[in-house]
N, C-alpha and C positions, 0 to 999 in steps of 0.2 A: 495298728490303731485298735483300741478297744474302748467300749463304753463302761465306765466304772459306776456311775450313779445317774438315776433319773429322778427328778424331784417335781412331781405334779402338784404344784402349789394350788392351782385352781384350774382344773381341766376336766371337762366332761363331768362324770359323777364323783371324781376324786378331789379331795381337799387335803393339801399338805401330806401327800403320800410319797414316801421315798422308796426307791427300789435300787438295791445294790447288786451289781453284776460282776462276775469274775472273769478272769482270763480263761479261755478255753470254751467248754460247752456250758450253756445256761438253758434251763427249762423253766418257763413261766407258765404255771398250770392254774387253771380255774374253770369253773363251770360256765355254761353259757350265761351271758349278761353279768358276769363277774367283773368285766372291764378289760379283758385281754385286748380286744380290738381297739379300745380307747388308748391303752398304753402303746400299742403298735402305731396308731395314728399320731400319738404324742411324739414318738421318735421322728416320724415324717415331718411333723409341724415344727419341732425344735430345730431341725436341720434346714428345712426349705420353706417354712412359714405359710404353707397352703397357698403359695403364690402361683398365679398364671404367668406364663412367659409374656414379655412385652414391656413397653416403656411406661404403661399406666399401672397404678396400684390396684390390681384386681386379684381376687381370691377365689379358690375352688369352693364348692358347696360344703366341703368338710369343715371350713372355717366356722360356719354357723352351726353345723351339726354337733360340734364338740364344745360349744360355748357352755360354761358351767350352768348347772340347773338353778343354783341360788347365788346371790351376791353379784357384785359388779366386777370382781377381779377375774382375769382370764390370762394366766401366766404359768411359767414353769422354767426349770433349768436342767442342765446336764453337764456331767464332767467326763472328759475323755482323756486318754493318755496315748501317747505315741513315744517318740523320743522326748517330747515335751508334754506338759499337762495343759489342757484347755478347759475353760469354763464358758458355757453358753447360757445366757439368761434372756428369755424372750417374753415380752409383754404383748400377748396377742391382741388385747383390746386396743392398745395405743399404737400398735405396729412399731414397737421400740425393741432394739436389740443391744445387749452388751456382750461382747465377745473378747475374752482375754487369754493370752498365753500366760498361764500362772507360773511357768518356770522362769520366764524372762521378765514378767511384769508388763509386757507390751499390750497396749489396748488395740485390738484389731477391729473395733466396731465400725470404723469408717473406711476400711480399705476398699479399693475399687472392685476387687474380685467378687465381693458380696452382692453387687448389683449387675453382674455380668449378663445374667439372663432374665432378670425380673426387677421390677421397681422395689419390691419387698426384699429385704436383705436375706441372703441364703448362705450361712456359714458352711453348709455341706459342699458348696462349690469349691471353697478354699481347702476344706479338709480332704475331700475325695477326688477333686479335680474333674467332676462330672456334674451335669445339670440334673434336674429332678427326673426327667424322663429316663435317663440311663440308670440313675439311682434306683428308681422304681422297677426297672427291668433287669436289674442284676443283683445288687446287694440286698434289696428290700423286696421280699417276695410275699405278697398278700394271699388271702384265701383264694384257692382255686386259680391262682395266677400263673400256674405252670402249664396249664392245659393249652391246647391249640385253639385259640379264639382270637378276637380282635386285639387283645393285649399282646399276644405272641406276634401277630402281624406287625404291631407297632414296634416290638423289640427287633424283629427282622429288618425293618426299615432302618432303625437306629444303628443296628449292627452293620448293615451294608454301608451306610454313610460313614461310620467310624472306620470300617475296613478300607474304604477307598479314599477318604479325605482326611482321616485323622480327627474328625469332629463329627459327633452324631447328629448335629443340627444341619450339616451341609452335605447335600447329595451331589456327587459328581455326575451321576446319571441325569439328574434334573438339570444340572448346569450344561451338560452336553446337549440335552434335548432343547433347552432354551436357546443355546447358541445356534443349533441347526435350524430352529424355527426362525430366528432373526436373519440368518444367512439366506434361507429359502424365501423369506418374505421380501427380500430385496429383488429376487428374481434374476432373469437373464434376458439377453437380447431377443430370443425367440418368444418369450412370454410378453405379449404386447401390453397386458394390463398391469404388469408388475412395475415397480419403481424404476428398475434398470431398463426394462423394455420401453417404458414411456419416454425415458430420456433418449434412447436410441432413435425412437420415432420423431421426437421433437427436433433433434439435431439434423436428421435427414430432411425434414420439412424446411428448416432454416437454411440448409445448404442449397436446396432447390431455389428458394427465394433469392439467395445471394447470387447464384448463377444468372438468374433472370435479370437482376439489377445490373450486374456487370456487363451484360450484353447491351443494355440501354445507355451505358455510360462510356462507351468506347470513344466517342467524339467529344467528350467533355473538355479535354485539354485544348482542342482546336477552337471550340466555341468560346472558351475563356480567353484565348489569345486575341480572337477577333473582337470580342467585347471590350477588352482593354485598349485595343487600337482605336475603335470607334469612340470610346470614352475620352481618350487623349485628343482626338480631332475635334470633338465637341467642345472641350474646354478651350482649345485654341481659337475656334470660331466664335465662341461666346465672347472671348476677350477682344477679338478683332472688331466685332460688331459694337461692343461697348465703347471701344476707343473711337470708332467711326462716329458714333453718336455724340461723344464728348469733344470731338475735334472742333465743332462750331464754338463751343464754350471757350476752348483754349485759344482760338483765334481772337475772340472778343476780349479775352484777358490781355493778350499781347497788345491789342489796339488801345485799350484804356490806359495801359501802362505807358504807351507812347504819348497819348494826350497829356497825361499827368506830368510826364517828363518834359513836355514842350512848353510849359508855362513860364512866366517871367522869372528870372533868377532872383528878383527881389521879392521877398516874402511880403504879402499884403495882409493886413489885419482884417479878418472877416467880421461881419456883424455878430455872428455866433461867438467867435473868440472874444470880442470886446465885451459882449453882454456877460459871458462867463467870467471873464476877468474882473469885471466890475462887481458882480454878485459875490465872487469868492473873496474879494478884498473886504467887502462889507461884512461878510460872515466871519472872516478872520478877526476883524476888530471887535466884533460882538463877543466871540468866544473868549478872546483874550481878556475882555473886560470882566466876563463872568468868573474866569479863573482867578483874576487879581482881586476881585471883590472880597472883602473880608466878611466871612459868615460867622454868625454867632455860634460858637461851639457849645454844644449841649452834651453834658456828661450825665450819665445815669449813675447815681450813687445808691447803692442798696442799703437799706436800713436793717437788714436781717442777718448780718454776719453772726450775731450771737445765736440766733435760732438754728442756723446751719451747723454750728459747732455742737449745740445741744442735741440736734437730730443725729449727728454722726456718732456721738458718744452713746446715745440711747440705743441706736441700732446695734452697736458693738456689744452692748450689755445683753440685748435680746438674743443675739446670735450665741453668746456664751451660755445663756440660760438653756437654749435649745440643745447645745452641745452637752451640757450637764445632764439634761433630762434623758438624753439617749443612753447614758450610762446608768442602767437600772440595777444599782447595787443591791437593793432590797430583794429583787427577784433572784439574783445570784445567791444571796445569803439563804433565801428560802429553799432553793434547790440543794445547796450544799448541806443544810441542816437535815433535809430529807435523806440525802446520801449518808450522812453521819449516823442517823438513827438506824438505817438498814445495816451499815457496816458494823456498828456496835452490837447489833443483834446477832450478826454472823459470828463476831468474835466471841460473844457469850456462848453461842451454841458450840463453837469449836472447843472453847475452854472446858465446857461441861463434858463434851465427848471425851476429851483427853483425860480429864479427872476420873470419869467413870471407867474408862479402859485401864488407866494406870491402877485405879483402885481394885478393879477385878483381877488384874494381873498380880498385884501384890497379894490379894486374898487367895488366889490359886497357889501361889508360891508358899504362903504360910500354911494353907491347908495341906499341901503336899508334904511339907516338912513335918507338920504336926501329925498327920495320919500315916506318915512314912510311905506315901504313894508318890515317890519322887518324879515319876514320869508325868504326873498330872501337871507338874510345873512347866512342862513343854507347851501346854495350852496357853500359857501366858505370853509366849513368844509372838504369835500373830497379833495379840492385842497390843503388845509393846511396839511391834512394827507398825501397826495401824496408827497408834498414837504418835509415833515418830513421823509418819507421813502427814498427819494432821498439823504437826507443829509448824512446818514451813508456811502453809496457808495462814495459820494463826498469826505468825510473826509478820507476814506481809500485810494482813488486814490491820494489825495494830499500827504498822507504819502508815498505812493509808489513812487511818483515823487522825494521826498527827498532821499529815499533810492537809487534810480537809479542814481541821481546826485552824491551821495557819492561814489558809485561804479565807476562812470566815473572818478571822481577826483583821486580815488585810483589807477585805471589802468593807468592814465596819469602820476602819480608820478612814478609808476613802469616802465613805458615805458621810462621816462627820465633817470632813474638810469641805465636801460639796455643800452641805447644809450651811456651814459658816459663810462660805463664799456667796451663796444666794441671799443670806441675811444682810451682808454688806451691800449687795446690789439693791435690795429693798430700800435701804437708807438713801441711796442715790436717787431712786425713783421718787421717794418722798420729798426730797429737795426740789426736784423738777415740778412736782404737783403743787407745792407751795408757791414756787416762782410764777407759774402760769395760772394759779388759782383754779386748779382742776382737782376733782375729788377721787378719781379712779384711774387705774393703770390703762384700761382700754380707752378712756377719754384722752389721756395724755398721748397715747400712741396715735390716735386718730388726729389730734390737734397738730402734732409735729409732722406727720405725713402730709397733711393738707397744706401746712405752711411751706414745707419743702417743695411740694408740687407747684405752688404759686411762685416761689422764687425761681424755680427752673423755667417756668413760662416767661417770666420777666426777662431772664437772661437770654432766652431764645429771641425774644422780640428785639432786644438791644443789639444782639449780634446781627440779626437780619437788617436792621436799620443802618448799622455801620457798614455792612457789606454792600448795601444798595448805594450809599453815598460814595464809597470807594470806587464802585463800579462806574457810577456816573462821571466821576472826576476823570477816571482813566479814559472813558469814551470821549469826553470833551478834549482831553489832551491829544488823543489819537486823531480826532477830527481836525484839530488845529494844525497838527503836523502835516496831515494830508493836504489841507488847503494851502499851506505854505509851500509845499512841494509843487503843487499844480501852478501856483502863481509864478514860482521860479522857472518852471518849464516854459510857460508862455513868454516870459521875459527873455529867456535864452533863445527861444524859437525866433523872436523878432529882433533880438539883439538890442532891446530898449527896455527901460524901466517902465513902471506903470504910468507915470505922468507923461512920459514921452510917447508911449503908445496911445494915450488918450488924445494928445494933440494931433498925431498923425491920422488917427481915425476920423477926426472931424474936418480934415483938410480936403480940397477939391481933388487932388491927386489920389488921395485915399479912396474917394468915392468912385473914380474912374477905374481904378485897379480892382475894386471890389466887384464892379459890374462885369469886367472881363472874367473874373474868377467864377462868377455865377453862370456865365455862358458855358464855360468848360464843364462845370459840374452838371449842367442840364444835359449836355451830350452824354456824359458818363452815366447819368441816371437813366437815360433812355436805353442805353446799351444793357445796363444791369437789369432793368425791368423788375425792380424790387428785390434783387438778389445782392448778396455781399460780393465784393470783388474776389475774395478768396474762394467763393463757391465756384467761380469760373476757372480757377487754377487747379487742374487735375494732375498736374505734373507729368503729362504724357507728351509723346511726340505726335504732332498733327499728321494724320494719315488721310489718304485719298481713296475713294472707292464709291461704288453704287450701293447705297444702304439697302435698297429693295432686293437686289440680287443676293447680297450677303445674308440678309434675314431669311430669304427663301432657302439658301443653302443650309442655314442653321436649323430651320424647321425639318429639313430632310434628314440631317444628322440626328436630331432629337427623336424623330420617329423610328429610325433604325436602332437607336440606343434603347428605346423602350421595348421594342420587339425582342432584341437580344437579352434584355434584362429579364423579361418574362420567361424566355426559354431557359436561361441559366438558373433562374429561381426554381423552376420545376426540376431541373437536373440536380441542383444543389440539395433539394429536399430528398431526392432519391439517394444522393451521395451520403447525406446524414443518416438516412434509413439503413444504408449499407453498413455504415460504421456501427449502428446500434445492433444490427443482426450479427455482425462479426463478434461484437462484444458479448452478445447473448450466447452465441455458439461457444465462445471461449469459457463462459461461466458454466454452461451445461456440461461441457467436456471435463472441466475441473471437478464438477459435482459427480459426474459419472466415474471419473478416475478415483475420486475419494471413496465412492460406494464400492467400487471393485476392489480397491485396496482393503476396505473394511471387510469385504467378503473373504479375501485372501487371509487377512489377519484372523478372522473367525475360524476359518478352516484350519489354520495352524494351531489355534487354541484348542479346537476340537481334537485334532490329532494328538496334541500334547496331553490333554485330559484323558483321552482314551488310553494312552500309554501309562499314565500315572495310575488310572483305574485298574488296569491289568496287573501292573507291578505290585500295587498295594494289596490287592485281593490275593495274589499268589503268595504273599508273605503271611497275611492275617489268617486265612482259612485253615492252612495246615496246623497252626498252633491251636485253633479252636478244636479241630478234629482230634488232635493228639490227646488233649485233656479229656475230651468226651469219651474217647475209646477206653481210657483207663477207668473213668468213672462208671460207665455203663457196664463194663465187664465185671467190676466189683459188685455192683448192686443187683445184677441179674445172674450172679453165680456162673458167669461165662456163657450164658445162653446167647447174648449179643455182645460180641467183642470187636466188631468192626462197624464203624459208622461212616456214612458219606454225607457231606453237606455241599449242596450245589451253590451256584453263583447267587441264587435268590434266597439262600439260607433255608431251603427246604431239606428236611432230614429223612434219610433212609438208613435202615440197619440190615446187617447180614444175619440171617438165621443160621446158626451153626449146624442145625440138624439137616436142613434142606439145602443150605448153601445159597439160597436165594436172597436177593435184596428186597426188603419190605418197606414200603413208604410209611412214614409215621402215622398218617391218617388212618391206616388200616390196622393199627395196633390197638390194644385195649387202652382205656382212659388212664389206668394206673401207669402203664408203660410210657404212654405219651407224657404224663406228668414227670416221670423219671428222666426222659430224654430232655425235656425243656428245662428241668432243674439243672441237669448237667450243662446245658447250653448257657444258662444264666451264671452258673459257677465259673464256667470257662471264660465268660465275658468279664466277670469280676476279677479273675486272675490277670486278664490282659490289661484291664484298666487300672486297678489299684490292689496289689497283692495283699496288703495288710488291712483292708477294710473289713468290718464285721459282716457276717451273713445273718440276715434276720428272716425267719419264716413264720407266718401266721396260719395256724391250722392247716399246714401244708399236706398232712398225710391222710386227709379225710377219705380220699378215693383209693388209698393204698390198702391192699390186703396185708395180712400179718407178715407174710414172707418178705414182700417188697418193703414194708415199713422197717422191718428188722435189718435188712441188708443196707437200706439207705441210712438208718441210724448208725450202723457200724461205720459206714463211710464218713458220716459227719463227725463221729467221735474221733476218728483218725484225723480228719480235716481240721478239727478244733485245736489240734496241736500246732497248726500253722497260723490259724487266725481265729478270732472269737466267733462263736456260733450262738445265736439266740433263737430258741424255738418256743413259740406260743402254742399251747395245746389245751383243748377242752376235755380230753380223755386221759385215763390212767394208763392206757396202753403204752405210750412212749416211755413213761416213767418205769413201768414194770420191765420193758425190754431193756432199757439202759441199765437197770439194776441187775438183770439176769446176765448181761454180758460184762458186768463188773466195771462199767464206765464211771469215770470220775466227772461229776458235773455239779453245777450250782443250781439248786432248785428253789424257785420262788413260788409260794402258794398265795393265791389271791383270796 
């Protein structure tokens, strides 16, 4: 991967400044304040957008620091090549990004990888497969960023994460520590204040309560059996006492039945029956007369049939008008005309672009032929290609114009039909207004609605009157039928018709028989004492016994029943409490089991993470050390050729003269810079072998010898990958020239 072009269209102090870079070694040289750091930061911004990690759109202070001094634009672009060619165009002001694979033509601007670590799109994540933190700590080395300071500590943390988890953002050490904290937070049985310890205590207390309740409930079954036995005896005694009380009634019932059955076999007509028969016969004749009487039929004739028809047609027309008004064709036409204007403008714009590009392409071809600079005709190819790309949108927009115009014409035809239909309806309304001598549509509507309402009221009144008359006639007929049936019953009862019954009632024998009947009825009335006969019939067998003794026995059983009920209620409450305690114990044991299983699962996860941690580190660290050994031996002329990196990425070197291991912190600043430069290069080799290495004023603390040896290494290293060096001094240029290095020099 190499950077071919940087175009600072509006960035910091630069306006439309292009910088071309070559494969291999590049030296960008300029005095202080010439813009080296600005270009260095532009590379960072074009790849990572000055974005802070997270889900919100947040930027670093550099975003405002490099805003252009004049104008409103804040943007730039870059071209990179690998197996394919890529173009990045970023508008920093609007937070917009265009990212294309120029080889395949694929638009990569919306792929998910760009927002993997930040809300602002980062094509560097896609190109280098690392986030901004690793980019800054490996490929992209700023001023004095190789020394042992907080930046190096950040690098060591990122490296440790990458070495153990394969991702610089995720620390297996932190994951293990958090799991251990969660595991220990749950506690154990001996820690009374922990979650697990509290559960053990609560279960023990509940078990104690359970045992206490069990001791109180041993005789629960015996008490329940005794209670049921007493309850059954009580029910039987209540039934016996009740039957004993009702036996007197039952005896009287049988006595009355005997008196009633002992009367004369010849049925005598009583005064009440005769009076009833006479009155019923009179009522029967009267009702029959009423039903046979001819009543004057009244019929209600409406005089408003014509108005009802007019109202129905008027309402239908009004509904149709509402339906037509809902179809607002004028609004649709207005919207379509607006779309038509916009689309025509877009077509004109596309046509102009194609004509201009085709014209320029033709002009280039002609000039190339005329000036015999034939290769210049190649510049016409992109324009022809771009014009070709514009042709398809142009053709689609033209087709869209035809469709819009067809829809406008269709809506105009519908609008015309709608207007004509409403005009015809206005004629009908005019006829109605002349008919009823009304001057306006609203008056006509009010008149017809009022008339219709009045007609509906009259219809309701007629229906009610008819219904009442029908109901009265039915009631009279039912009453007549009922009277007829009662008269027939009396005639059957005495086996005589009405006239024969009348003669018998008025005879002397009839009077005597009625007196005997009254005497029997008086005896029965005395026995009943105001009650109905059936009230005395309880359908029971007459029993004998002493009511006082039986009631005393009943009271004794009730007292015993109440005593046992209270006893059982108390025990029943304890029984329910026992069930609740057992249920609570079960829940707490389930919770305890779940927590202990979680602890075991956490421990298994911790063991697995530790194993992964050890395995990954044992693979990653040797590769880092191998690369650094070769690098440090080259740039120190063999003074230091053995490096040791511990688990925390602390570096120590072996002094070849003394054979002792020296910690990095005890070395000179220049040597420390060299060591951590080697560490960064080793990391870049591990992460992405083809990524360019970018150094900004990196050699400030190097003496001439260190600088020369490091430049020699970077010259060789640039044969593998692109190296870009920013420098404010001539020293690097002179040294590269003296060693015959081939490099691309950019003067600011």
